[in-house]
N, C-alpha and C positions, 0 to 999 in steps of 0.2 A: 592702683593709678600706677601710670609708667611716667617718669620724668627722666630726661637726657640732661644729661650735664658739660658743657661743651666748655672747655679751657684748656690752652695751648701746654701749663703746665703742670705735670702730676701731678705735683705736690699739692699744688690749688686744688685740684678734684680729686684728692684725700681729702682736704680740710674740708669741702664741703660735705664730701659723703659723712665721713663724722659728723659735722656741727649738724648735717639734717636727723641722722641718726641721735644725738643729743637731744637732738624739738622735737624728738617723737616721731620721725616720718618714717621708722624702718622696715615698717613694713610694705610700703610701696617698692616698685620694681624699677631702678636707677642703673643708666647706661651711660656709656660715655663715648667723648669722641674730643680729640686733643684739634682739634681744629674745625673751622665754619663747613670749609667744605666734606669733610666727614660728615661731619652733624649732617647736613643737606642731605647728604644720600640716606642717611640712617631716616629721617625723615621723610623723605619721599619712597621708600619701602613701608615704613608703617610710624607713622607721626603718632608721635608720645601725646600724653596730656599736656605735659609743661616742659619746657623749654628753658632751664637757668644758664646764660653764655654769659662767658666775659666779654668786655668789649674790646680790647689790642688783643689780637692775634692777627699771624702772619698767613699767609694766604687767602683768607678771606674773616673780616673783623666778624663782629656782633652784631652789628649794624647792617652792615654786608647780609649778614645771612639772614637777620629778620627783613631784611628788604625781598628779598628771594623767597623767603617762607611765604610772605604775603603776595607776591606775583604771583606764584602758584597757585594762590590761591585755597592753602593749609591754615584751616583757622585752630592751631593749636595756639596755647597760653602761653605768653615770652616772656621772660622775665631778665633782666642784666644783674649780677654779681662782679663789682667790677670796685677799681678803686677811683672812678672818673667822679667828681663830687659837682663840676660845673654847673649852675643850671642852666645852660646853653645845653649841654647835653643831657640831661636828661627831661627835657624842654622834646630835644628831636628824638629820643627815644618815645617819650609820649604819642608824638604827632606820628611815629612812622607803626605805630600799634602794641608797643611796648605795655606789660601791666602794670608792672614795677621796677623798681629798681635799688637792690639790695648793695650798700654802699661795703668794703674792706676796711678796716678790718668790722668783723660780724659775730654778730653770739649766737646761739643758739636759742635766743631770748627774740634777737631780731629774727629773726626764719620766722620761728613762731607767728608773730605779730604780723608780719606780710602773709603770709601763706597760710594760717586757720583759716581766715575765711576763705582760699581756696581752696584746699585739701580736704575741709573738713563739712 
């Protein structure tokens, strides 16, 4: 399975990558994008199986990326890894087609709980 990590923070991409490994998902192919525009180009070239995106990013937010992905007809599973916790943000993400939201800070157990039904 191919997973695309999208976050403008290199440190956060490294933390998510490490947490995925600790959660037991180290056999999956992980790709990275540092913003929504770069992620959209990667998705257009070769859609991954899962996108894990930050919410707040320059150039194109995670929500704008999700909207663009859906508008182009890509059926890729899409979830957020974000510090956003407001119920209206969660509702907006769900209404636009996000499968889940993982709230920062997170643990490998958080990833397992949400991703096991998806990745196994």
